[in-house]
PyMOL CGO cylinders between C-alpha atoms (Angstrom):
from pymol import cmd
from pymol.cgo import CYLINDER

trace = [
    CYLINDER, 22.21, 45.08, 142.89, 23.57, 47.92, 145.30, 0.3, 1, 1, 1, 1, 1, 1,
    CYLINDER, 23.57, 47.92, 145.30, 22.02, 48.77, 148.54, 0.3, 1, 1, 1, 1, 1, 1,
    CYLINDER, 22.02, 48.77, 148.54, 19.46, 51.54, 148.17, 0.3, 1, 1, 1, 1, 1, 1,
    CYLINDER, 19.46, 51.54, 148.17, 19.08, 54.46, 150.82, 0.3, 1, 1, 1, 1, 1, 1,
    CYLINDER, 19.08, 54.46, 150.82, 15.72, 55.34, 152.34, 0.3, 1, 1, 1, 1, 1, 1,
    CYLINDER, 15.72, 55.34, 152.34, 15.04, 58.01, 149.49, 0.3, 1, 1, 1, 1, 1, 1,
    CYLINDER, 15.04, 58.01, 149.49, 15.45, 55.32, 146.89, 0.3, 1, 1, 1, 1, 1, 1,
    CYLINDER, 15.45, 55.32, 146.89, 18.98, 56.38, 145.92, 0.3, 1, 1, 1, 1, 1, 1,
    CYLINDER, 18.98, 56.38, 145.92, 21.92, 54.05, 145.70, 0.3, 1, 1, 1, 1, 1, 1,
    CYLINDER, 21.92, 54.05, 145.70, 23.45, 54.08, 149.07, 0.3, 1, 1, 1, 1, 1, 1,
    CYLINDER, 23.45, 54.08, 149.07, 27.19, 55.31, 148.84, 0.3, 1, 1, 1, 1, 1, 1,
    CYLINDER, 27.19, 55.31, 148.84, 30.05, 52.57, 149.18, 0.3, 1, 1, 1, 1, 1, 1,
    CYLINDER, 30.05, 52.57, 149.18, 32.12, 53.08, 152.40, 0.3, 1, 1, 1, 1, 1, 1,
    CYLINDER, 32.12, 53.08, 152.40, 35.19, 55.01, 151.40, 0.3, 1, 1, 1, 1, 1, 1,
    CYLINDER, 35.19, 55.01, 151.40, 38.79, 53.57, 152.18, 0.3, 1, 1, 1, 1, 1, 1,
    CYLINDER, 38.79, 53.57, 152.18, 39.76, 56.33, 154.27, 0.3, 1, 1, 1, 1, 1, 1,
    CYLINDER, 39.76, 56.33, 154.27, 37.11, 57.61, 156.57, 0.3, 1, 1, 1, 1, 1, 1,
    CYLINDER, 37.11, 57.61, 156.57, 38.12, 61.26, 156.38, 0.3, 1, 1, 1, 1, 1, 1,
    CYLINDER, 38.12, 61.26, 156.38, 38.46, 61.77, 152.71, 0.3, 1, 1, 1, 1, 1, 1,
    CYLINDER, 38.46, 61.77, 152.71, 35.44, 60.38, 151.36, 0.3, 1, 1, 1, 1, 1, 1,
    CYLINDER, 35.44, 60.38, 151.36, 34.42, 61.98, 148.00, 0.3, 1, 1, 1, 1, 1, 1,
    CYLINDER, 34.42, 61.98, 148.00, 31.19, 63.37, 147.26, 0.3, 1, 1, 1, 1, 1, 1,
    CYLINDER, 31.19, 63.37, 147.26, 28.81, 61.08, 146.18, 0.3, 1, 1, 1, 1, 1, 1,
    CYLINDER, 28.81, 61.08, 146.18, 26.55, 61.82, 143.15, 0.3, 1, 1, 1, 1, 1, 1,
    CYLINDER, 26.55, 61.82, 143.15, 23.26, 59.90, 143.34, 0.3, 1, 1, 1, 1, 1, 1,
    CYLINDER, 23.26, 59.90, 143.34, 22.04, 60.25, 139.83, 0.3, 1, 1, 1, 1, 1, 1,
    CYLINDER, 22.04, 60.25, 139.83, 25.64, 58.91, 138.74, 0.3, 1, 1, 1, 1, 1, 1,
    CYLINDER, 25.64, 58.91, 138.74, 25.38, 55.98, 140.95, 0.3, 1, 1, 1, 1, 1, 1,
    CYLINDER, 25.38, 55.98, 140.95, 22.03, 55.30, 139.98, 0.3, 1, 1, 1, 1, 1, 1,
    CYLINDER, 22.03, 55.30, 139.98, 22.44, 55.71, 136.11, 0.3, 1, 1, 1, 1, 1, 1,
    CYLINDER, 22.44, 55.71, 136.11, 25.41, 53.25, 136.48, 0.3, 1, 1, 1, 1, 1, 1,
    CYLINDER, 25.41, 53.25, 136.48, 23.26, 50.87, 137.88, 0.3, 1, 1, 1, 1, 1, 1,
    CYLINDER, 23.26, 50.87, 137.88, 20.83, 51.36, 135.19, 0.3, 1, 1, 1, 1, 1, 1,
    CYLINDER, 20.83, 51.36, 135.19, 23.31, 51.27, 132.46, 0.3, 1, 1, 1, 1, 1, 1,
    CYLINDER, 23.31, 51.27, 132.46, 24.45, 47.68, 133.93, 0.3, 1, 1, 1, 1, 1, 1,
    CYLINDER, 24.45, 47.68, 133.93, 20.98, 46.17, 133.96, 0.3, 1, 1, 1, 1, 1, 1,
    CYLINDER, 20.98, 46.17, 133.96, 20.36, 47.76, 130.52, 0.3, 1, 1, 1, 1, 1, 1,
    CYLINDER, 20.36, 47.76, 130.52, 23.51, 46.67, 128.91, 0.3, 1, 1, 1, 1, 1, 1,
    CYLINDER, 23.51, 46.67, 128.91, 23.01, 42.89, 130.20, 0.3, 1, 1, 1, 1, 1, 1,
    CYLINDER, 23.01, 42.89, 130.20, 19.64, 42.82, 128.66, 0.3, 1, 1, 1, 1, 1, 1,
    CYLINDER, 19.64, 42.82, 128.66, 20.21, 44.94, 125.61, 0.3, 1, 1, 1, 1, 1, 1,
    CYLINDER, 20.21, 44.94, 125.61, 23.72, 43.08, 124.49, 0.3, 1, 1, 1, 1, 1, 1,
    CYLINDER, 23.72, 43.08, 124.49, 22.89, 39.83, 125.55, 0.3, 1, 1, 1, 1, 1, 1,
    CYLINDER, 22.89, 39.83, 125.55, 19.96, 39.58, 122.84, 0.3, 1, 1, 1, 1, 1, 1,
    CYLINDER, 19.96, 39.58, 122.84, 20.67, 37.12, 120.02, 0.3, 1, 1, 1, 1, 1, 1,
    CYLINDER, 20.67, 37.12, 120.02, 19.40, 39.28, 117.48, 0.3, 1, 1, 1, 1, 1, 1,
    CYLINDER, 19.40, 39.28, 117.48, 21.84, 42.00, 115.60, 0.3, 1, 1, 1, 1, 1, 1,
    CYLINDER, 21.84, 42.00, 115.60, 20.07, 45.05, 116.97, 0.3, 1, 1, 1, 1, 1, 1,
    CYLINDER, 20.07, 45.05, 116.97, 22.74, 46.74, 119.34, 0.3, 1, 1, 1, 1, 1, 1,
    CYLINDER, 22.74, 46.74, 119.34, 22.44, 50.23, 120.30, 0.3, 1, 1, 1, 1, 1, 1,
    CYLINDER, 22.44, 50.23, 120.30, 25.60, 52.46, 120.57, 0.3, 1, 1, 1, 1, 1, 1,
    CYLINDER, 25.60, 52.46, 120.57, 26.75, 52.31, 124.20, 0.3, 1, 1, 1, 1, 1, 1,
    CYLINDER, 26.75, 52.31, 124.20, 26.59, 56.11, 124.37, 0.3, 1, 1, 1, 1, 1, 1,
    CYLINDER, 26.59, 56.11, 124.37, 22.91, 56.06, 123.82, 0.3, 1, 1, 1, 1, 1, 1,
    CYLINDER, 22.91, 56.06, 123.82, 22.60, 53.46, 126.37, 0.3, 1, 1, 1, 1, 1, 1,
    CYLINDER, 22.60, 53.46, 126.37, 24.48, 55.65, 128.97, 0.3, 1, 1, 1, 1, 1, 1,
    CYLINDER, 24.48, 55.65, 128.97, 22.45, 58.70, 127.84, 0.3, 1, 1, 1, 1, 1, 1,
    CYLINDER, 22.45, 58.70, 127.84, 19.13, 56.99, 128.49, 0.3, 1, 1, 1, 1, 1, 1,
    CYLINDER, 19.13, 56.99, 128.49, 20.56, 55.64, 132.03, 0.3, 1, 1, 1, 1, 1, 1,
    CYLINDER, 20.56, 55.64, 132.03, 21.02, 59.06, 132.93, 0.3, 1, 1, 1, 1, 1, 1,
    CYLINDER, 21.02, 59.06, 132.93, 17.68, 60.25, 131.71, 0.3, 1, 1, 1, 1, 1, 1,
    CYLINDER, 17.68, 60.25, 131.71, 16.11, 57.39, 133.49, 0.3, 1, 1, 1, 1, 1, 1,
    CYLINDER, 16.11, 57.39, 133.49, 17.95, 58.04, 136.62, 0.3, 1, 1, 1, 1, 1, 1,
    CYLINDER, 17.95, 58.04, 136.62, 16.97, 61.71, 136.70, 0.3, 1, 1, 1, 1, 1, 1,
    CYLINDER, 16.97, 61.71, 136.70, 13.42, 61.07, 135.88, 0.3, 1, 1, 1, 1, 1, 1,
    CYLINDER, 13.42, 61.07, 135.88, 13.15, 58.30, 138.78, 0.3, 1, 1, 1, 1, 1, 1,
    CYLINDER, 13.15, 58.30, 138.78, 14.71, 60.63, 141.47, 0.3, 1, 1, 1, 1, 1, 1,
    CYLINDER, 14.71, 60.63, 141.47, 12.27, 63.59, 140.22, 0.3, 1, 1, 1, 1, 1, 1,
    CYLINDER, 12.27, 63.59, 140.22, 9.39, 61.11, 140.23, 0.3, 1, 1, 1, 1, 1, 1,
    CYLINDER, 9.39, 61.11, 140.23, 10.29, 59.47, 143.75, 0.3, 1, 1, 1, 1, 1, 1,
    CYLINDER, 10.29, 59.47, 143.75, 9.81, 62.95, 145.30, 0.3, 1, 1, 1, 1, 1, 1,
    CYLINDER, 9.81, 62.95, 145.30, 6.90, 63.56, 143.48, 0.3, 1, 1, 1, 1, 1, 1,
    CYLINDER, 6.90, 63.56, 143.48, 4.92, 60.27, 144.32, 0.3, 1, 1, 1, 1, 1, 1,
    CYLINDER, 4.92, 60.27, 144.32, 6.83, 58.84, 147.15, 0.3, 1, 1, 1, 1, 1, 1,
    CYLINDER, 6.83, 58.84, 147.15, 5.00, 60.65, 150.24, 0.3, 1, 1, 1, 1, 1, 1,
    CYLINDER, 5.00, 60.65, 150.24, 7.71, 59.37, 152.67, 0.3, 1, 1, 1, 1, 1, 1,
    CYLINDER, 7.71, 59.37, 152.67, 10.87, 60.49, 150.75, 0.3, 1, 1, 1, 1, 1, 1,
    CYLINDER, 10.87, 60.49, 150.75, 9.26, 63.78, 150.38, 0.3, 1, 1, 1, 1, 1, 1,
    CYLINDER, 9.26, 63.78, 150.38, 8.89, 64.12, 153.91, 0.3, 1, 1, 1, 1, 1, 1,
    CYLINDER, 8.89, 64.12, 153.91, 12.26, 63.03, 154.65, 0.3, 1, 1, 1, 1, 1, 1,
    CYLINDER, 12.26, 63.03, 154.65, 13.91, 65.46, 152.37, 0.3, 1, 1, 1, 1, 1, 1,
    CYLINDER, 13.91, 65.46, 152.37, 11.58, 68.31, 154.02, 0.3, 1, 1, 1, 1, 1, 1,
    CYLINDER, 11.58, 68.31, 154.02, 12.55, 67.21, 157.70, 0.3, 1, 1, 1, 1, 1, 1,
    CYLINDER, 12.55, 67.21, 157.70, 16.30, 67.00, 156.34, 0.3, 1, 1, 1, 1, 1, 1,
    CYLINDER, 16.30, 67.00, 156.34, 16.11, 70.65, 155.01, 0.3, 1, 1, 1, 1, 1, 1,
    CYLINDER, 16.11, 70.65, 155.01, 14.29, 72.12, 158.25, 0.3, 1, 1, 1, 1, 1, 1,
    CYLINDER, 14.29, 72.12, 158.25, 17.35, 70.17, 160.48, 0.3, 1, 1, 1, 1, 1, 1,
    CYLINDER, 17.35, 70.17, 160.48, 19.92, 71.62, 158.43, 0.3, 1, 1, 1, 1, 1, 1,
    CYLINDER, 19.92, 71.62, 158.43, 21.45, 75.21, 159.68, 0.3, 1, 1, 1, 1, 1, 1,
    CYLINDER, 21.45, 75.21, 159.68, 22.05, 77.84, 156.78, 0.3, 1, 1, 1, 1, 1, 1,
    CYLINDER, 22.05, 77.84, 156.78, 25.51, 78.99, 157.99, 0.3, 1, 1, 1, 1, 1, 1,
    CYLINDER, 25.51, 78.99, 157.99, 25.48, 81.92, 155.56, 0.3, 1, 1, 1, 1, 1, 1,
    CYLINDER, 25.48, 81.92, 155.56, 22.37, 83.40, 157.65, 0.3, 1, 1, 1, 1, 1, 1,
    CYLINDER, 22.37, 83.40, 157.65, 23.95, 83.47, 161.00, 0.3, 1, 1, 1, 1, 1, 1,
    CYLINDER, 23.95, 83.47, 161.00, 24.62, 86.86, 162.28, 0.3, 1, 1, 1, 1, 1, 1,
    CYLINDER, 24.62, 86.86, 162.28, 27.16, 87.39, 165.13, 0.3, 1, 1, 1, 1, 1, 1,
    CYLINDER, 27.16, 87.39, 165.13, 27.46, 90.81, 166.80, 0.3, 1, 1, 1, 1, 1, 1,
    CYLINDER, 27.46, 90.81, 166.80, 30.94, 90.77, 168.14, 0.3, 1, 1, 1, 1, 1, 1,
    CYLINDER, 30.94, 90.77, 168.14, 30.51, 94.41, 169.41, 0.3, 1, 1, 1, 1, 1, 1,
    CYLINDER, 30.51, 94.41, 169.41, 27.82, 93.18, 172.02, 0.3, 1, 1, 1, 1, 1, 1,
    CYLINDER, 27.82, 93.18, 172.02, 29.88, 90.21, 173.11, 0.3, 1, 1, 1, 1, 1, 1,
    CYLINDER, 29.88, 90.21, 173.11, 33.14, 92.29, 173.59, 0.3, 1, 1, 1, 1, 1, 1,
    CYLINDER, 33.14, 92.29, 173.59, 31.05, 94.92, 175.37, 0.3, 1, 1, 1, 1, 1, 1,
    CYLINDER, 31.05, 94.92, 175.37, 29.26, 92.15, 177.71, 0.3, 1, 1, 1, 1, 1, 1,
    CYLINDER, 29.26, 92.15, 177.71, 32.96, 91.26, 178.95, 0.3, 1, 1, 1, 1, 1, 1,
    CYLINDER, 32.96, 91.26, 178.95, 33.86, 94.83, 180.32, 0.3, 1, 1, 1, 1, 1, 1,
]
cmd.load_cgo(trace, "trace")
C-alpha cells in the first residue's frame, strides 16, 4: 500500500522531472488504492457473483470522498493542520499595491 500523508491522503509519488510535477488529485489516488484492494477481494472469490468493474470504480470514489470528508470531521489533528495551512497561505487576489505612493516616495 502507498504511503499516506499526515492528513490521511495518499502521498504523491515523486515526479520524474522536478519542475513539471502534475497536480495530484488526492481523491483519485485514494480511490485508485481502494479499487485495487476491493478488486482483489471481490474478483478473487470462488463464487460466481462478480460485480461490474464500473460499479467497483464508482464505489471506490464514493468511499474515497467519504473518507476524506470524515477525516476532517472526526480527525482533530487533520482539521488543525488544514486550518493552519489555510491561515499560512496568502491570497494574492486580496493584495493591493498602491503604485502611486511608491512612485511619489522616490521623488
